[in-house]
Structure formats: C-alpha cells, structure tokens
C-alpha positions, 0 to 999 in steps of 0.5 A, a space after each residue: 361207118 364202123 357198122 358197115 365195116 363190121 357187116 362186111 366182115 361178117 358177110 365175108 366170114 359167112 361166105 367162107 363157112 359154106 359147106 363144100 360139095 363132095 368131090 368124087 371120081 367119075 367113071 372116066 377118072 375125072 373129079 366130079 362135084 356131087 350136086 346137092 338135091 336139098 339146097 345149094 351146091 358149093 364148090 371153091 367160093 361159089 354156091 349154085 342152086 342146081 336143079 337137074 330135073 328142071 335143067 336149071 341153075 340159079 345163083 343167089 340174088 339172080 334169076 333162074 336160067 337154063 343149063 347149057 345143053 352141052 352140060 350133062 347133069 342127069 348123073 347128079 354130078 358135074 366136073 369142076 370146069 362144068 361147075 365154073 361154066 354153070 356159075 358163069 351162066 347163072 351170073 349172066 342171068 341177072 335179075 331180082 332172085 327168085 321173086 323175079 323168076 315168077 313174073 
C-alpha cells in the first residue's frame, strides 16, 4: 500500500514539472500558445502532441485523432480556448496510445 502511495505522489510531482508552452500575443491581440514542433505542447495541466502538418492531435495514452476543421494550427499557435478544445477531442479518442494508431 505504501509503495502505491509513493508512486502516486511521484506521478503527481512529475506532472507538475512539465515545461509550459510559451504564450505570445497574436496579431488580433489575443494570447496564443505556441505549438512545440519537437514534442509535447503543455499548457496549464494538460500536455498534447500536436502535429500541424498532419492536422492531428494526441494525448499521452490515447490514439491520434484529427484536429477539428474550425481550429487553425497552420500559424504554429492556438488560443487557450482552442487548446482546451483540442484536449477534449484528444481525450475522446481513447485507445491504446501510439501502438493503437498503427493498427
């Protein structure tokens, strides 16, 4: 029991150490989250693997899914509301992570 408690605490601490994506001001004056091209894009408490070229998004442990058509990722950034929406879409994909994507 004690071992599981320690692992849980370590998991929470590891989640808190995720580097946050830079937030910049877009041309419209809104804050925008820059998408990482070399790994996960983390904002607040969520990390997503966003691929603008393939228009896909994946949450760790879930399958890759398409980015909704109304979210433009071609600029390399998204608004906080769009990032939250991408998180919802990625969490609904379910599955077995990247292995499940191949089959």
